[in-house]
Each structure stands twice: as structure tokens, then as C-alpha cells.
N, C-alpha and C positions, 0 to 999 in steps of 0.2 A: 554497634561499635562507634566509638568516637575516635576520629583519626586526627592526630596533630603532627605537623611537619616541623622538624628541627634541622637547622644547619643549611648549608648550601646544597645545590642540586647534586654535586659530585659526592657529598658525604651525607646524603639524605637518609634518614632513618624513620621508619614508620612505627608508631607505637599504638597498639590497641589496648583497650582496658583489660581484657582477659587473656591477652597473648603476650609472649615475650617479644622484645624488640626484634624486628626483622630488617636486616640491612637491604639496601636497594638492589644489589645484584641478586640476592635470593628471591626477592619479590619479582624482579624482572624474569628470572628463570621460570618461576611458577606461571607468570602471565604468558611467557613464550610457550610453555608446555600446553597450557589451556588453548591458546590460539592454534597451535600445531594440530591438536586433537580436533578442534572445530574445523580447521581447514581440510583435514583428511576427510571428514564427513561431507563437506561441501564438494570436494573433488570427486568422491565416490558418487554423489548425487548427479553431478555434471556428466560424469562418464556414463552412468546409466541412462540419462536423458539423451545424450548424444547417440548412444547405441539404439535407443528406441526410435529416435528420429531417422536414423540411418536404415532401420529395418524396413523392408518393403511392405510388411503387413501393417505398419503404422505410417501411412503416407500423409503427413500433416500438411505439407505445403500444397500438394495437389488438391486436397480437400478444401483448404482455405481459399485457394484460387477459384475452385468450382463454386463455393458458397458466394464469394464476392460477385462472380459473373452471373449467377442465377437470380440475384435479387435486383429488382427494378428500383434503383436508388432515386429516381426522379418522381416517384409517386408522392402525392401530397402527404400521406401518412409518414413516409420515410423522411421527408423534408421537415415535417413538424417534430418528429422524434429527434432529428439532428438539432433542430432549433432548441428543443427542450434540453438536450444535453449541453449545448453551448450556454444557455441561460443558467443552468445548474452550475456549470463550471465557473461562469462569471460571478455568480453569487458566492460560490466557495472562495474564490480569490478575494472578493470584497470583504467577506467575513474574516478571512485570514489577515487582511490588512487593517481593517478598521473595526472589526467586531469585538464584542466583549466575550468573556469566557462562556457565558450562558448561550450567546448566539452561536459560538463555535460548537458547543455541545449539541445544540438543537440541529444545526446543519449536519453534523456527523451522524447523529442518530436518525435524522430525517432521511439521509441517504441510505442508511441501513434499513429503515422501514420501507423505502421504495424498492430495495432489492428483495425484501421479503414479500412484497406484493406481486412479484413476477409470476408466481404460479396461478393465483386467481385471475390476474390480468391475462395470462396466456389462455386460460379456460374461457374467459369471456370473449376475447378476441378470436378464439378458435370457432366459437359459435356464430359470430357476427363479422367474419372476415370480409364478406362481399361488400359491406358498407364502406370499409376503409381501404382495401387493397384490391388489386386485380388478380392476385394469386393467393391460394390458401397457405400462407407461410407458417401458421401457428399449429405445429404438430403436437401430439399428445405428450411427447417427451420434453417439450419445451426448449429444444436446442436453439430455435430461432430467437425466441424472446431472451434467452440467456446471452446470445451473441450481441443483440442490438439494444437490449435494455439493461441487463444485469452487469455485463462485462464493463461497459463504460462507467457505470455507477461505482462498481468495485474499484476500478482504476482511480476514480476521483477520491474515493475513501482512502485508498492507499497513499495517493499524493497528499491528501489532507493530513494523514498521520505523519508522514515524513516531514512536511512543512511545520507541523506543530512541534515535532522533536527538534528540528533545527532552530525554531524560535526559542524553545526551552533551553537548548544548548547555548544560544547567544545570551540569554538572560543569566544563565549560570556563569558564563565567562565574565559578564559584566559585574556580577555580584562578587566573584572571587577577586577580580581586579580592584574593585572598590575596597574590599577588605585588606588587600595588600598595600594599597597606596597610603603614604603617611598622611596623617590628619593635620 
């Protein structure tokens, strides 16, 4: 569809190639209905999540607190892992600021590749845990490696996507402003 805007904001009409003209109030009503439907789904999800966290069978906070207290965070392996995550995040920020599109793609897919390496990494570290740590953290289910390896990397990938979308939005705004300004 090609969209053209005619008139001022108060009398704005949208024209689509294959559709009859739709006045702004009708378009806003459709958008409002779509957002209301989406908001209802989000509200239902939030209600279910709140009920699950309030349920005594799913005690998330005590489990998280127990996990944090059971890990010896001053071990050299944990410090190196934290340093790795800080370096990865610094690289991500540098690429967002000064990197090319190719560099951004490589960093994003590199982070995804590192997340995919979690299972073989867990298996290898499970066999050789005594070399790196004082406790056998690496279980067969991979919950420890997921918490200290994959979760921070997935957070970085999520942050990276949001930052790229915000940069794209800024570029789109600048392009629209340049087209609207008189030459």
C-alpha cells in the first residue's frame, strides 16, 4: 500500500491504492480497538503471571535467593565470567555507537551463537568442574549455565534489538522531517 497524507491534522484523510478513503476518526477507532484487544491479552498474561508467583507451589523469589546465596561469586571462574559479560556488553555498546551494519549483525548473531553453545559448554564444564570451580555447579539440566551464561547474553541481545529499533525510529523521524521541510 502506498499512503499519502492530505490536509491538516484535524482533517487528515488517508488514501490507500485499493481502498476507499478513510477519515481519521474511523482509522483512530480501528487502532483503538486493536490496541484494546492487545491490551486485554497483556492484562490476562500479567494476571496469570501474578497468580503463579503468588502461588506457594511456585516460589520464585526464595528459589532465586537460594541460588544467589549458594554460588561462591568470588571464585576465579565466576570473576572471569563476569568480566566476559562486561567485555561483551562494552563491545555491544561500542558497535551500537560506532559500528557498521555488518558489525552489528555479526555481534547480534555472535551473541546468539554463544547462547547456542551453552549445552556443549555445560557438558564439558560438567566433566571438568574441579579444574575451574570448588563446587560441581554444572548439572545435567543446565540450569546453572542458563542462569550465568545464557540469561545475561539473552538480556544483551534483547537490549541490542531495542537499541536498534530506537535508532531506526530516529532515522525514520529524521527522514520524515527532511521530506516535510521546504527546500
